[in-house]
N, CA and C of each residue as an Amber inpcrd file, in Angstrom:
protein
   711
  28.4030000 -28.3500000 -27.9740000  27.0050000 -28.8640000 -27.7030000
  26.8160000 -29.1150000 -26.2660000  25.6610000 -28.7440000 -25.7270000
  25.4110000 -28.9450000 -24.2820000  25.1710000 -30.4550000 -24.1000000
  25.8350000 -31.0390000 -23.1370000  25.7160000 -32.4300000 -22.8410000
  24.3830000 -32.7850000 -22.1980000  23.5490000 -33.5200000 -22.8720000
  22.2430000 -33.8940000 -22.3280000  21.5040000 -34.7460000 -23.3710000
  20.2230000 -34.8970000 -23.0950000  19.3900000 -35.7020000 -23.9800000
  18.4520000 -34.7840000 -24.8410000  18.5980000 -34.9300000 -26.2210000
  17.7730000 -34.1280000 -27.0980000  16.2730000 -34.6560000 -27.0330000
  15.4220000 -33.7870000 -26.5830000  14.0320000 -34.1860000 -26.4150000
  13.2030000 -33.9340000 -27.6810000  13.5570000 -32.8380000 -28.3830000
  12.8080000 -32.5080000 -29.5850000  13.6520000 -31.5450000 -30.4600000
  13.5320000 -31.7350000 -31.7610000  14.1580000 -30.8040000 -32.7070000
  13.0630000 -29.9580000 -33.3640000  13.2240000 -28.6210000 -33.3000000
  12.2520000 -27.7070000 -33.7730000  12.5910000 -27.3690000 -35.2080000
  11.6150000 -26.8780000 -35.9430000  11.7630000 -26.4760000 -37.3320000
  12.6270000 -25.1970000 -37.5190000  12.7200000 -24.4330000 -36.4580000
  13.5920000 -23.1360000 -36.5790000  15.0730000 -23.3500000 -36.3040000
  15.4340000 -24.6070000 -36.1890000  16.9070000 -24.9150000 -35.9900000
  17.3330000 -24.9470000 -34.5000000  16.3700000 -24.8760000 -33.6380000
  16.6160000 -25.0250000 -32.2400000  16.2150000 -26.4160000 -31.8020000
  16.7940000 -26.8320000 -30.5610000  16.4260000 -28.0940000 -30.0330000
  16.0890000 -27.9520000 -28.5220000  15.2910000 -28.8700000 -28.0220000
  14.9960000 -28.9010000 -26.5600000  15.8770000 -30.0080000 -26.0150000
  16.7170000 -29.6380000 -25.0490000  17.6480000 -30.6160000 -24.4260000
  17.3190000 -30.7940000 -22.8810000  17.2390000 -32.0280000 -22.5140000
  17.1350000 -32.2920000 -21.1110000  18.5540000 -32.4730000 -20.4820000
  18.8730000 -31.7440000 -19.4640000  20.1860000 -31.7430000 -18.9310000
  20.1230000 -31.5060000 -17.4090000  21.1800000 -32.0570000 -16.7470000
  21.2240000 -31.8450000 -15.3470000  22.0280000 -30.5650000 -15.0410000
  21.6460000 -29.8730000 -14.0020000  22.3410000 -28.5790000 -13.6680000
  23.8740000 -28.6530000 -13.6370000  24.4120000 -29.6820000 -13.0280000
  25.9140000 -29.8000000 -12.9150000  26.5450000 -29.7800000 -14.2200000
  25.9190000 -30.4180000 -15.2220000  26.5510000 -30.4820000 -16.6390000
  26.2010000 -29.0730000 -17.3220000  25.1710000 -28.4530000 -17.0700000
  24.9260000 -27.1410000 -17.6280000  25.8480000 -26.1500000 -17.1030000
  26.1970000 -26.2840000 -15.8650000  27.0970000 -25.1910000 -15.1900000
  28.5540000 -25.4610000 -15.6270000  28.8140000 -26.5510000 -16.3180000
  30.2330000 -26.6730000 -16.8050000  30.5700000 -25.5860000 -17.9070000
  29.5190000 -25.1060000 -18.4620000  29.6140000 -24.0910000 -19.5490000
  29.6290000 -22.6510000 -18.9070000  30.3690000 -21.7870000 -19.4300000
  30.4600000 -20.4050000 -19.0190000  29.3180000 -19.6810000 -19.7200000
  28.1260000 -19.7570000 -19.2050000  26.9670000 -19.1460000 -19.8570000
  26.8120000 -17.6520000 -19.3920000  26.6880000 -16.7660000 -20.4060000
  26.7510000 -15.3570000 -20.0740000  25.3390000 -14.7850000 -20.4180000
  24.9950000 -13.6650000 -19.8320000  23.7280000 -12.9570000 -20.1000000
  23.8940000 -12.3110000 -21.4900000  22.8020000 -12.3910000 -22.2630000
  22.7690000 -11.7330000 -23.5850000  22.8530000 -10.2280000 -23.4120000
  23.5220000  -9.5290000 -24.2720000  23.7210000  -8.1440000 -24.0910000
  22.4140000  -7.3170000 -24.0880000  21.3580000  -7.8230000 -24.8300000
  20.1370000  -7.0410000 -24.8610000  19.1300000  -7.5200000 -23.8000000
  19.5400000  -8.5000000 -22.9470000  18.6810000  -8.8590000 -21.8290000
  18.9590000  -8.0410000 -20.6420000  17.9680000  -7.7980000 -19.8060000
  18.2620000  -6.9320000 -18.6380000  19.1280000  -7.7330000 -17.6520000
  20.0110000  -6.9790000 -16.8940000  20.8010000  -7.6220000 -15.8560000
  19.9940000  -8.3640000 -14.8800000  20.5820000  -9.4200000 -14.2590000
  19.7490000 -10.1070000 -13.2260000  19.6260000  -9.2740000 -11.9770000
  18.4310000  -9.3490000 -11.3390000  18.1380000  -8.6270000 -10.1010000
  18.6820000  -9.4990000  -8.9730000  19.7260000  -9.1040000  -8.3010000
  20.4460000  -9.8500000  -7.3280000  19.6020000 -10.1540000  -6.1210000
  18.6000000  -9.3060000  -5.8650000  17.6810000  -9.5140000  -4.7560000
  16.8260000 -10.7660000  -4.9020000  16.4410000 -10.9620000  -6.2060000
  15.4590000 -12.0920000  -6.4380000  16.2140000 -13.4910000  -6.4750000
  17.4460000 -13.5010000  -6.7080000  18.1830000 -14.7730000  -6.9240000
  18.1600000 -15.6630000  -5.7270000  18.5040000 -15.1620000  -4.4600000
  18.4360000 -15.9800000  -3.3680000  17.0460000 -16.5590000  -3.0630000
  15.9840000 -15.8360000  -3.3430000  14.6490000 -16.3130000  -3.2020000
  14.3480000 -17.4770000  -4.1810000  14.8690000 -17.3940000  -5.4020000
  14.7080000 -18.3970000  -6.3500000  15.4530000 -19.6390000  -5.9520000
  16.6390000 -19.4440000  -5.4500000  17.5210000 -20.5180000  -4.9490000
  16.8350000 -21.2910000  -3.8410000  16.2150000 -20.5600000  -2.9030000
  15.4930000 -21.1880000  -1.8250000  14.3500000 -22.0600000  -2.2750000
  13.6680000 -21.5570000  -3.3270000  12.5380000 -22.3410000  -3.9320000
  13.0450000 -23.6150000  -4.5660000  14.2260000 -23.4950000  -5.3280000
  14.8080000 -24.6640000  -5.9940000  15.1960000 -25.7730000  -5.0090000
  15.5840000 -25.3410000  -3.7950000  15.9650000 -26.4130000  -2.8660000
  14.8030000 -27.3280000  -2.4550000  13.5720000 -26.8560000  -2.7200000
  12.3790000 -27.6080000  -2.3200000  11.9840000 -28.5490000  -3.4920000
  12.6670000 -28.4910000  -4.5720000  12.2290000 -29.3290000  -5.7790000
  13.4590000 -29.9010000  -6.4400000  13.1940000 -30.7660000  -7.4280000
  14.2740000 -31.5040000  -8.1460000  14.5010000 -30.9560000  -9.5160000
  13.6470000 -30.0390000  -9.9370000  13.7230000 -29.5770000 -11.3180000
  13.5830000 -28.0580000 -11.4230000  13.9970000 -27.4460000 -12.5140000
  13.8940000 -26.0540000 -12.7110000  12.6520000 -25.8920000 -13.5660000
  11.7350000 -24.9990000 -13.0760000  10.4540000 -24.7190000 -13.7940000
  10.7530000 -24.0010000 -15.1340000   9.9310000 -24.3690000 -16.0880000
  10.0480000 -23.6510000 -17.4240000  11.2870000 -24.0430000 -18.1680000
  11.5120000 -23.3310000 -19.3930000  12.6740000 -23.5510000 -20.1290000
  13.7060000 -22.4650000 -19.8660000  14.9740000 -22.8170000 -20.0140000
  16.0360000 -21.8040000 -20.0450000  16.5080000 -21.6210000 -21.5490000
  16.4410000 -20.3560000 -22.0110000  16.6710000 -20.1690000 -23.3540000
  18.1480000 -19.7210000 -23.6640000  18.8470000 -20.5130000 -24.4690000
  20.2040000 -20.2480000 -24.7840000  20.5140000 -20.2920000 -26.2950000
  21.5880000 -19.6530000 -26.6640000  22.0830000 -19.8080000 -28.0010000
  23.5500000 -19.7020000 -28.0300000  24.1440000 -20.2040000 -29.0720000
  25.6230000 -20.2940000 -29.1780000  26.0550000 -19.2800000 -30.2470000
  27.0950000 -18.4560000 -29.8890000  27.6170000 -17.4780000 -30.8350000
  29.1190000 -17.3890000 -30.5550000  29.9080000 -17.5880000 -31.6600000
  31.4050000 -17.4380000 -31.5800000  31.9830000 -18.3790000 -30.3600000
  31.4620000 -19.6220000 -30.3430000  31.8800000 -20.5680000 -29.3190000
  31.5530000 -20.1460000 -27.9130000  30.6460000 -19.2300000 -27.7020000
  30.2230000 -18.8880000 -26.4070000  28.6900000 -19.0570000 -26.2680000
  28.2300000 -19.3600000 -25.1380000  26.8080000 -19.5920000 -24.9340000
  26.1720000 -18.4810000 -24.1400000  25.0370000 -17.9660000 -24.6330000
  24.4110000 -16.8130000 -24.0510000  22.9110000 -17.2090000 -23.6270000
  22.4640000 -16.6120000 -22.4970000  21.1510000 -16.7940000 -22.0010000
  20.3590000 -15.5390000 -22.3630000  19.2020000 -15.6900000 -22.9790000
  18.3860000 -14.5800000 -23.2600000  16.9910000 -14.6380000 -22.5970000
  16.7580000 -15.7770000 -21.8330000  15.5610000 -15.8600000 -20.9760000
  15.8760000 -16.9220000 -19.9510000  15.6600000 -16.6070000 -18.7280000
  16.0180000 -17.5700000 -17.6240000  17.2010000 -17.2980000 -16.8160000
  17.7540000 -16.0410000 -16.9640000  19.0630000 -15.6930000 -16.4030000
  18.9610000 -15.7520000 -14.8800000  17.8080000 -15.4100000 -14.2440000
  17.6620000 -15.5240000 -12.8420000  17.7700000 -16.9830000 -12.3010000
  17.1710000 -17.8360000 -13.0520000  17.2280000 -19.2640000 -12.6250000
  18.6830000 -19.7580000 -12.8470000  19.3570000 -19.3020000 -13.9380000
  20.7420000 -19.7310000 -14.1230000  21.5510000 -19.2190000 -12.9460000
  21.4490000 -18.0060000 -12.5770000  22.2350000 -17.4620000 -11.4320000
  21.9050000 -18.1510000 -10.1420000  20.6620000 -18.5540000  -9.9530000
  20.2850000 -19.3580000  -8.7420000  20.9470000 -20.6890000  -8.6940000
  21.0150000 -21.3040000  -9.8970000  21.6690000 -22.6540000  -9.9940000
  23.1690000 -22.4700000  -9.6250000  23.8100000 -21.3490000 -10.1140000
  25.2020000 -21.0900000  -9.8170000  25.3820000 -21.0190000  -8.2880000
  24.3920000 -20.3500000  -7.6210000  24.4820000 -20.1490000  -6.2420000
  24.4420000 -21.5270000  -5.4690000  23.7930000 -22.4780000  -6.0960000
  23.6470000 -23.8250000  -5.4830000  24.6080000 -24.9290000  -5.9550000
  25.5660000 -24.4690000  -6.8400000  26.3000000 -25.4600000  -7.5580000
  27.1940000 -26.2700000  -6.5500000  27.5120000 -25.7710000  -5.3890000
  28.4500000 -26.4620000  -4.4540000  27.5870000 -27.4190000  -3.6120000
  26.3180000 -27.4180000  -3.7080000  25.5290000 -28.3460000  -2.9070000
  25.4820000 -29.7250000  -3.5310000  25.2260000 -30.6900000  -2.7510000
  25.2240000 -32.0960000  -3.2620000  23.8180000 -32.4690000  -3.8380000
  23.5360000 -31.7260000  -4.8610000  22.1990000 -31.8770000  -5.4730000
  22.2480000 -31.4360000  -6.9460000  21.6350000 -32.1020000  -7.8200000
  21.5690000 -31.6770000  -9.2250000  20.1210000 -31.5990000  -9.6490000
  19.7900000 -30.6260000 -10.5340000  18.4410000 -30.3030000 -10.8840000
  18.2210000 -30.5990000 -12.3560000  17.0320000 -31.1010000 -12.6630000
  16.7060000 -31.3560000 -14.0450000  16.3090000 -30.0770000 -14.7410000
  16.8990000 -29.7990000 -15.8770000  16.6240000 -28.5640000 -16.6190000
  16.2660000 -28.9120000 -18.0390000  15.3330000 -28.1550000 -18.6200000
  15.0860000 -28.2300000 -20.0070000  15.5780000 -26.9530000 -20.7020000
  16.3840000 -27.0820000 -21.6560000  17.0140000 -25.9820000 -22.3050000
  16.5480000 -25.8460000 -23.7580000  16.1250000 -24.6670000 -24.1250000
  15.7790000 -24.3740000 -25.4980000  17.0410000 -23.7380000 -26.1290000
  17.6240000 -24.4680000 -27.1160000  18.9600000 -24.0660000 -27.5230000
  19.0970000 -23.9180000 -29.0460000  19.5260000 -22.7640000 -29.5130000
  19.8130000 -22.5400000 -30.8670000  21.3200000 -22.9540000 -31.1320000
  21.4410000 -23.9370000 -32.0120000  22.8330000 -24.4260000 -32.3050000
  23.6360000 -23.4630000 -33.0670000  22.9450000 -22.6630000 -33.9750000
  23.6020000 -21.6550000 -34.8250000  23.0420000 -20.2510000 -34.4910000
  23.8140000 -19.2200000 -34.5440000  23.3250000 -17.9760000 -34.1300000
  22.6240000 -17.3120000 -35.3290000  21.3950000 -16.8490000 -35.0260000
  20.6440000 -16.0680000 -36.0500000  19.9520000 -14.9640000 -35.2130000
  20.4940000 -13.7300000 -35.4130000  20.0890000 -12.6260000 -34.6090000
  18.6220000 -12.3050000 -34.7180000  18.0360000 -12.4070000 -35.8570000
  16.6340000 -12.1930000 -36.0890000  15.7660000 -13.1540000 -35.3540000
  16.1370000 -14.4630000 -35.4240000  15.3840000 -15.4860000 -34.7200000
  15.4030000 -15.2610000 -33.1830000  16.6710000 -14.8550000 -32.7100000
  16.7520000 -14.7010000 -31.2650000  15.9280000 -13.4950000 -30.7960000
  15.9940000 -12.3820000 -31.5630000  15.1600000 -11.1570000 -31.2000000
  13.6490000 -11.5000000 -31.2760000  13.2570000 -12.2210000 -32.3140000
  11.8270000 -12.5350000 -32.3860000  11.4070000 -13.4260000 -31.3010000
  12.2090000 -14.3450000 -30.9210000  11.8350000 -15.2910000 -29.7560000
  11.8240000 -14.5110000 -28.4970000  12.8520000 -13.6490000 -28.2950000
  12.9130000 -12.8150000 -27.0680000  11.6640000 -11.9550000 -26.9760000
  11.2490000 -11.3180000 -28.0630000  10.0910000 -10.4410000 -28.0950000
   8.7970000 -11.2320000 -27.7190000   8.7110000 -12.4570000 -28.2740000
   7.5930000 -13.2810000 -28.0290000   7.4970000 -13.6510000 -26.6030000
   8.6240000 -14.0390000 -26.0110000   8.6080000 -14.4300000 -24.5620000
   8.2030000 -13.3340000 -23.6740000   8.7140000 -12.1200000 -23.9630000
   8.4360000 -11.0100000 -23.0960000   7.1090000 -10.3080000 -23.3290000
   6.3670000 -10.7810000 -24.2520000   4.9230000 -10.2710000 -24.3070000
   4.1550000 -10.6440000 -23.2410000   4.4660000 -11.7410000 -22.5410000
   3.7620000 -12.1840000 -21.3510000   4.3520000 -11.7560000 -20.0300000
   5.6270000 -11.2510000 -20.0600000   6.2580000 -10.8310000 -18.8410000
   6.7480000  -9.3500000 -19.0820000   6.1880000  -8.3780000 -18.3700000
   6.6480000  -6.9910000 -18.6090000   8.0690000  -6.8390000 -18.2030000
   8.8460000  -6.1320000 -18.9720000  10.2400000  -5.7950000 -18.6060000
  10.3910000  -4.2690000 -18.8790000  11.3660000  -3.6180000 -18.2200000
  11.5240000  -2.2330000 -18.5050000  11.6490000  -1.9050000 -19.9930000
  11.0540000  -0.7780000 -20.4100000  11.0460000  -0.4240000 -21.8210000
  12.4500000  -0.3350000 -22.3720000  13.4020000   0.0060000 -21.4420000
  14.8310000   0.0490000 -21.9190000  15.2350000  -1.2080000 -22.6270000
  14.7370000  -2.3960000 -22.2440000  15.2470000  -3.6060000 -22.8340000
  14.3390000  -4.2000000 -23.8640000  13.2380000  -3.5740000 -24.2400000
  12.3920000  -4.0420000 -25.2640000  12.2640000  -3.1310000 -26.4680000
  12.8410000  -1.8940000 -26.3680000  12.8210000  -0.9450000 -27.4360000
  13.6630000  -1.4720000 -28.5660000  13.1020000  -1.1720000 -29.7470000
  13.8170000  -1.7600000 -31.0210000  15.0470000  -0.8210000 -31.2880000
  15.0760000   0.3580000 -30.7180000  16.1620000   1.3830000 -31.0380000
  16.9380000   1.6250000 -29.7500000  17.6900000   0.6910000 -29.2780000
  18.4950000   0.8440000 -28.0660000  19.7100000   1.7640000 -28.3830000
  19.9440000   2.6610000 -27.4340000  21.0550000   3.4660000 -27.5420000
  22.0690000   2.9280000 -26.4950000  23.1880000   2.4410000 -26.9760000
  24.0560000   1.7540000 -26.1110000  24.5800000   2.6690000 -24.9570000
  24.9360000   3.9110000 -25.2200000  25.4690000   4.6710000 -24.1780000
  24.4180000   4.8750000 -23.0710000  23.2200000   5.2130000 -23.4510000
  22.1120000   5.4980000 -22.5090000  21.8650000   4.2460000 -21.7260000
  21.8320000   3.0870000 -22.3910000  21.6210000   1.8460000 -21.6190000
  22.6730000   1.6370000 -20.5450000  23.9350000   1.8070000 -20.9530000
  25.0150000   1.5710000 -20.0120000  24.9460000   2.5600000 -18.8970000
  24.6310000   3.8050000 -19.1410000  24.4870000   4.8890000 -18.1850000
  23.4310000   4.5250000 -17.1400000  22.2620000   4.0640000 -17.6440000
  21.1660000   3.7130000 -16.7960000  21.5340000   2.5260000 -15.9060000
  22.1640000   1.5150000 -16.4930000  22.5160000   0.2960000 -15.7560000
  23.5490000   0.6560000 -14.6600000  24.5020000   1.5790000 -14.9970000
  25.4800000   1.9450000 -13.9450000  24.8590000   2.7110000 -12.8510000
  23.8810000   3.5900000 -13.0890000  23.2200000   4.3110000 -12.0640000
  22.4340000   3.3340000 -11.2140000  21.6670000   2.4280000 -11.8630000
  20.8950000   1.4510000 -11.1430000  21.8340000   0.6310000 -10.2240000
  22.9220000   0.1750000 -10.7250000  23.8580000  -0.6180000  -9.9740000
  24.3870000   0.1760000  -8.7550000  24.6800000   1.4440000  -8.9630000
  25.1890000   2.3470000  -7.8090000  24.1840000   2.4360000  -6.7630000
  22.9780000   2.8000000  -7.1220000  21.9290000   3.0060000  -6.0760000
  21.4890000   1.7040000  -5.3890000  21.2680000   0.6830000  -6.3040000
  20.8330000  -0.6420000  -5.6640000  21.8980000  -1.2520000  -4.7780000
  23.1200000  -0.9670000  -5.0560000  24.2180000  -1.5300000  -4.2120000
  24.3930000  -0.6710000  -2.9220000  24.4910000   0.6680000  -3.0940000
  24.6570000   1.4530000  -1.9350000  23.5140000   1.4600000  -0.9010000
  22.2700000   1.3700000  -1.5160000  21.0510000   1.3090000  -0.6870000
  20.4140000  -0.0340000  -0.8090000  21.0240000  -1.0880000  -0.7930000
  20.5040000  -2.4350000  -1.0960000  19.3650000  -2.7700000  -0.1520000
  19.3700000  -2.3590000   1.0720000  18.3060000  -2.6920000   2.0210000
  17.0100000  -2.0890000   1.7300000  17.0120000  -1.0650000   0.8040000
  15.8080000  -0.3340000   0.4410000  15.0580000  -0.9990000  -0.8060000
  15.7000000  -2.0570000  -1.3670000  15.1890000  -2.6540000  -2.5030000
  14.5160000  -3.9420000  -2.1920000  13.3020000  -4.1780000  -2.7020000
  12.6390000  -5.4690000  -2.4310000  12.2290000  -6.1310000  -3.7590000
  12.0230000  -7.5070000  -3.6530000  11.7180000  -8.2640000  -4.8140000
  10.2330000  -7.9480000  -5.1680000   9.3770000  -7.6150000  -4.2660000
   8.0130000  -7.3160000  -4.5840000   7.8270000  -6.2950000  -5.6650000
   6.9270000  -6.5120000  -6.6250000   6.7090000  -5.5230000  -7.6980000
   6.3200000  -4.1810000  -7.2590000   5.5350000  -4.1630000  -6.0950000
   4.9880000  -2.8650000  -5.6260000   5.2270000  -2.8490000  -4.1650000
   6.5360000  -2.6480000  -3.7470000   6.8870000  -2.6330000  -2.2860000
   6.3180000  -1.3850000  -1.5920000   6.2160000  -1.4580000  -0.3050000
   5.7730000  -0.3730000   0.4580000   6.8140000   0.6490000   0.7210000
   6.4200000   1.9150000   0.8660000   7.3370000   3.0160000   1.2430000
   7.9890000   2.6360000   2.5230000   9.3520000   2.7850000   2.6880000
  10.2680000   3.5460000   1.7700000  11.1450000   2.6270000   0.9610000
  10.5700000   1.5980000   0.3540000  11.2980000   0.6560000  -0.4630000
  10.9990000   0.8130000  -1.9620000  11.7930000   0.1590000  -2.8080000
  11.5660000   0.2880000  -4.2000000  11.8890000  -1.0160000  -4.8510000
  11.3350000  -1.4010000  -6.0010000  11.6930000  -2.5520000  -6.7650000
  12.6350000  -2.1590000  -7.7890000  13.6210000  -3.0330000  -8.1220000
  14.6990000  -2.7390000  -8.9940000  14.2200000  -2.4590000 -10.4130000
  13.2910000  -3.2350000 -10.9130000  12.8370000  -2.9360000 -12.2580000
  12.0370000  -1.6770000 -12.3100000  11.2260000  -1.3510000 -11.2690000
  10.5350000  -0.0500000 -11.2260000  11.5720000   1.0920000 -11.1510000
  12.5570000   0.9130000 -10.4130000  13.6270000   1.8720000 -10.2960000
  14.2810000   2.1170000 -11.6690000  14.5130000   1.0550000 -12.3880000
  15.1300000   1.1610000 -13.7190000  14.2760000   2.0020000 -14.6670000
  12.9900000   1.6860000 -14.6820000  12.0680000   2.4570000 -15.5670000
  11.9860000   3.9210000 -15.1040000  11.9370000   4.1910000 -13.8400000
  11.7770000   5.5260000 -13.3480000  13.0740000   6.3330000 -13.6430000
  14.2600000   5.7130000 -13.3740000  15.4600000   6.4510000 -13.5670000
  15.7430000   6.6950000 -15.0900000  15.1650000   5.8780000 -15.9370000
  15.2730000   6.0430000 -17.3500000  14.5460000   7.2840000 -17.7020000
  13.3390000   7.4040000 -17.1340000  12.5060000   8.5970000 -17.3350000
  13.2260000   9.9110000 -16.9470000  13.9020000   9.8520000 -15.8080000
  14.6210000  11.0050000 -15.2500000  15.7760000  11.3470000 -16.2400000
  16.5010000  10.3960000 -16.6220000  17.7260000  10.5360000 -17.4570000
  17.3000000  11.1310000 -18.8500000  16.2220000  10.6290000 -19.4000000
  15.7490000  11.0840000 -20.6500000  15.2600000  12.5180000 -20.5710000
  14.7540000  12.9580000 -19.4320000  14.2970000  14.2910000 -19.2600000
  15.4740000  15.3090000 -19.0900000  16.4740000  14.9390000 -18.2530000
  17.4530000  15.9480000 -17.9900000  18.4900000  15.9780000 -19.0660000
  18.7010000  14.8650000 -19.7810000  19.5990000  14.7680000 -20.9750000
  21.0140000  15.3350000 -20.7550000  21.9400000  14.8200000 -21.5820000
  23.2840000  15.3030000 -21.6350000  23.9840000  15.4160000 -20.2860000
  23.6560000  14.5290000 -19.3350000  24.2740000  14.4810000 -18.0370000
  25.0920000  13.1250000 -17.9590000  26.3250000  13.2390000 -17.4490000
  27.0920000  11.9580000 -17.3930000  26.7940000  11.2450000 -16.0200000
  27.4250000  10.1620000 -15.9020000  27.1900000   9.3640000 -14.6790000
  27.4120000  10.0350000 -13.4020000  28.5440000  10.7240000 -13.2200000
  28.7960000  11.4700000 -11.9720000  27.8340000  12.5050000 -11.7330000
  27.3120000  13.2190000 -12.7390000  26.3560000  14.2640000 -12.5060000
  25.0100000  13.7370000 -12.0310000  24.6510000  12.5920000 -12.6290000
  23.3240000  11.9270000 -12.2660000  23.3790000  11.4100000 -10.8250000
  24.5310000  10.7390000 -10.4650000  24.6620000  10.2340000  -9.1440000
  24.6840000  11.3750000  -8.0750000  25.2880000  12.4690000  -8.4500000
  25.3710000  13.6060000  -7.5600000  23.9900000  14.1710000  -7.3720000
  23.1470000  14.2360000  -8.4470000  21.7950000  14.7450000  -8.4080000
  20.9840000  13.9040000  -7.4920000  21.1190000  12.5440000  -7.5520000
  20.3580000  11.6140000  -6.8070000  20.7160000  11.8070000  -5.3010000
  21.9910000  11.8800000  -5.0220000  22.4770000  12.0670000  -3.6160000
  22.0450000  13.4120000  -2.9980000  21.9660000  14.4130000  -3.8770000
  21.5360000  15.7470000  -3.3330000  20.0410000  15.6720000  -3.0970000
  19.3250000  14.9740000  -3.9860000  17.8920000  14.8080000  -3.7690000
  17.5910000  14.0340000  -2.4820000  18.4260000  13.0410000  -2.2020000
  18.2760000  12.2380000  -0.9890000  18.3810000  13.1480000   0.2260000
  19.3660000  14.0330000   0.1970000  19.5380000  14.9430000   1.3180000
  18.3830000  15.8760000   1.4450000  17.8470000  16.3620000   0.2600000
  16.6910000  17.2270000   0.2200000  15.4280000  16.5140000   0.9290000
  15.2250000  15.3320000   0.4810000  14.0560000  14.5940000   1.0310000
  14.2900000  14.3820000   2.5390000  15.4630000  14.1930000   2.9960000
  15.7200000  14.0200000   4.4040000  15.3910000  15.3190000   5.1970000
  15.6120000  16.4350000   4.5770000  15.4060000  17.7290000   5.2640000
  13.8840000  18.0910000   5.2870000  13.0460000  17.5380000   4.4190000
  11.7110000  17.9000000   4.3620000  10.9720000  17.4950000   5.6520000
  10.1000000  18.3950000   6.1000000   9.4350000  18.2190000   7.3210000
   8.0250000  17.5780000   7.1050000   7.5690000  17.6310000   5.8290000
   6.1710000  17.1990000   5.5210000   6.1060000  15.7300000   5.1090000
   7.2460000  15.0580000   5.1560000   7.1630000  13.5990000   4.8180000
   6.4300000  12.8430000   5.8690000   5.3640000  12.1440000   5.5000000
   4.5250000  11.3890000   6.4780000   5.0210000   9.9160000   6.5140000
   5.7910000   9.6830000   7.5230000   6.2920000   8.3160000   7.6770000
   5.9650000   7.8140000   9.0590000   5.7710000   6.5030000   9.1840000
   5.6150000   5.9170000  10.4730000   6.9530000   5.8670000  11.1440000
   7.0280000   5.5870000  12.4670000   8.3140000   5.5520000  13.1160000
   9.1280000   4.4500000  12.6410000   8.5400000   3.3330000  12.2750000
   9.2660000   2.2380000  11.6380000   9.8620000   2.5410000  10.3220000
   9.1130000   3.2900000   9.4660000   9.6100000   3.6640000   8.1460000
  10.7270000   4.6790000   8.3140000  10.5800000   5.6410000   9.2400000
  11.5900000   6.6700000   9.4740000  12.8250000   5.9660000   9.9820000
  12.7130000   5.0710000  10.8840000  13.8800000   4.2960000  11.3450000
  14.6430000   3.6400000  10.2850000  13.9010000   3.0510000   9.3480000
  14.5220000   2.3860000   8.2520000  15.3150000   3.3550000   7.3500000
  14.7560000   4.5130000   7.0990000  15.4150000   5.5310000   6.3450000
  16.7010000   6.0070000   7.0500000  16.6000000   6.3320000   8.3170000
  17.6930000   6.7800000   9.0760000  18.8540000   5.7460000   9.1420000
  18.4310000   4.5340000   9.3970000  19.4560000   3.4410000   9.4610000
  20.2530000   3.2380000   8.2450000  19.5460000   3.4520000   7.0450000
  20.2810000   3.2560000   5.7380000  20.6280000   4.5660000   5.0820000
  20.3150000   5.7090000   5.7340000  20.6060000   7.0470000   5.2150000
  20.0130000   7.1660000   3.7820000  18.8270000   6.6400000   3.6300000
  18.1480000   6.7060000   2.2500000  16.7030000   7.2050000   2.4110000
  16.4550000   8.3670000   1.8530000  15.1650000   8.9830000   1.8720000
  14.4930000   9.1170000   0.5020000  15.2210000   8.4950000  -0.5100000
  14.7770000   8.7280000  -1.8870000  13.3960000   8.2380000  -2.1460000
  13.0600000   7.0460000  -1.6020000  11.7700000   6.4070000  -1.8910000
  10.6610000   6.6620000  -0.7540000  10.8100000   7.8820000  -0.1560000
   9.7440000   8.1250000   0.8960000   8.4330000   8.5950000   0.2800000
   8.3880000   8.7640000  -1.1120000   7.1510000   9.0120000  -1.7790000
   7.1140000   8.1860000  -3.0120000   5.9330000   7.7850000  -3.4820000
   5.7920000   6.8730000  -4.6280000   6.3190000   7.4930000  -5.8700000
   6.0050000   8.7570000  -6.1280000   6.3450000   9.4150000  -7.3220000
   7.6570000  10.1410000  -7.2050000   8.7110000   9.4140000  -6.5780000
   9.9030000  10.1300000  -6.3010000  10.6420000  10.5750000  -7.5840000
  10.3940000   9.8830000  -8.7870000  11.0250000  10.2740000  -9.9750000
  10.5470000  11.6120000 -10.5140000   9.1940000  11.7980000 -10.3090000
   8.6240000  13.1210000 -10.7110000   9.1320000  14.1830000  -9.8950000
   9.3210000  13.9040000  -8.5120000   9.8070000  14.9040000  -7.5820000
  11.3190000  15.1770000  -7.8440000  12.0400000  14.1750000  -8.3350000
  13.4520000  14.3280000  -8.6080000  13.5720000  15.2620000  -9.8500000
  12.7020000  15.1330000 -10.8160000  12.7530000  16.0330000 -11.9990000
  12.4080000  17.4440000 -11.5970000  11.3830000  17.5870000 -10.6430000
  11.0570000  18.9040000 -10.1740000  12.2320000  19.5550000  -9.4570000
  12.8680000  18.7550000  -8.6370000  14.0390000  19.2260000  -7.8680000
  15.1660000  19.6830000  -8.8470000  15.3920000  18.9350000  -9.8850000
  16.3360000  19.2890000 -10.9420000  16.0070000  20.6510000 -11.5720000
  14.6850000  20.8270000 -11.9120000  14.3050000  22.0220000 -12.5130000
  14.4210000  23.2390000 -11.6260000  14.4000000  22.9890000 -10.3100000
  14.4580000  24.1220000  -9.3800000  15.9400000  24.5760000  -9.1550000
  16.8740000  23.8050000  -9.5930000  18.3250000  24.0650000  -9.3580000
  18.7660000  25.3340000 -10.1950000
């Protein structure tokens, strides 16, 4: 049981618990397997906002399964709290907590929560293919790590930047089109496409944009529909 004050008991077997962040972080809380991975670009921004207040906005949604606690909504706030755990400050948190695991209840709650917040289709589809999901996540991790300076938290960043969730959706589209390609083949395709975009003479970039691309050796996002162009490039091979 999470150490805190029970504020309310719900009819579905869940409870609302008021808890301070230092007590919450005593538990090894993991991200739910069907929840999207946290966007590491957003977390420092959330942490900076938390420093200006004494509480965490909204609820953090958790459940217990096999003596482990999982987060299925609020993972970015959880990661931000972890970033601040060594500071001499504790934050008031309200946790929505299922004491007993019920997969159907969790999925229903997760679906309800995400009706208001768009997430990549990869994470809301009822028929998730585990291999494809892991493939996409690994490709996203590779590109967003290698070219981290080209990713922004803004949902619609300016060229030559990209948003991580947008990238996830677009690379899913690419992977579904080319099919039957493994991780190394997809990464190689992206890197070859990057070189191709660098060689193009028709790219209209300001000097500042061009300098950013050259500095980071990344020309992938020099056009908004880069995913469509990547598919065209693949078809031309």
